[in-house]
C-alpha positions in Angstrom: 250.0 342.4 199.8 247.6 343.2 202.7 246.5 346.8 203.2 245.6 348.1 206.6 242.3 350.1 207.0 241.6 352.9 209.3 238.1 353.2 210.7 237.3 355.9 208.2 238.5 353.7 205.4 236.4 350.8 206.8 233.3 353.0 206.7 234.1 354.0 203.1 234.5 350.4 202.2 231.1 349.5 203.7 229.4 352.5 202.0 229.7 350.8 198.6 227.0 348.3 199.7 223.3 348.7 199.9 222.5 351.0 202.9 219.9 348.4 204.1 222.6 345.8 204.4 222.9 344.4 207.9 226.5 344.6 209.3 227.4 342.0 211.9 230.5 341.7 214.1 231.7 338.2 214.7 234.4 337.3 217.2 236.1 334.0 217.4 239.6 332.5 218.0 240.3 332.1 214.3 239.4 335.5 213.0 241.0 338.0 215.3 241.2 341.5 213.7 243.7 342.5 216.4 244.9 346.1 216.5 244.0 348.8 214.0 247.2 348.1 211.9 246.1 344.5 211.3 242.6 345.3 209.9 242.5 344.5 206.2 240.0 344.1 203.5 240.2 340.4 204.2 238.7 341.1 207.6 235.3 341.4 205.9 233.1 338.5 204.7 230.1 339.0 202.4 228.2 335.7 202.7 225.8 336.5 199.9 222.7 336.6 202.2 222.5 340.4 202.3 224.8 340.8 205.3 228.4 341.9 205.8 230.3 340.2 208.6 233.2 342.1 210.2 235.5 339.5 211.7 237.1 340.7 214.9 
């Protein structure tokens, strides 16, 4: 089951990571976050290189 995230929830989700972590936003045709209701925890990637990618 997918859970939508508000912006506040998204910030809370990101706060669990090291504060020095670089957050990047990536936009492409295959990973469209769409409207607020469609943003889920699966909209985030953690590649393992110290960054968090927000797919949008």
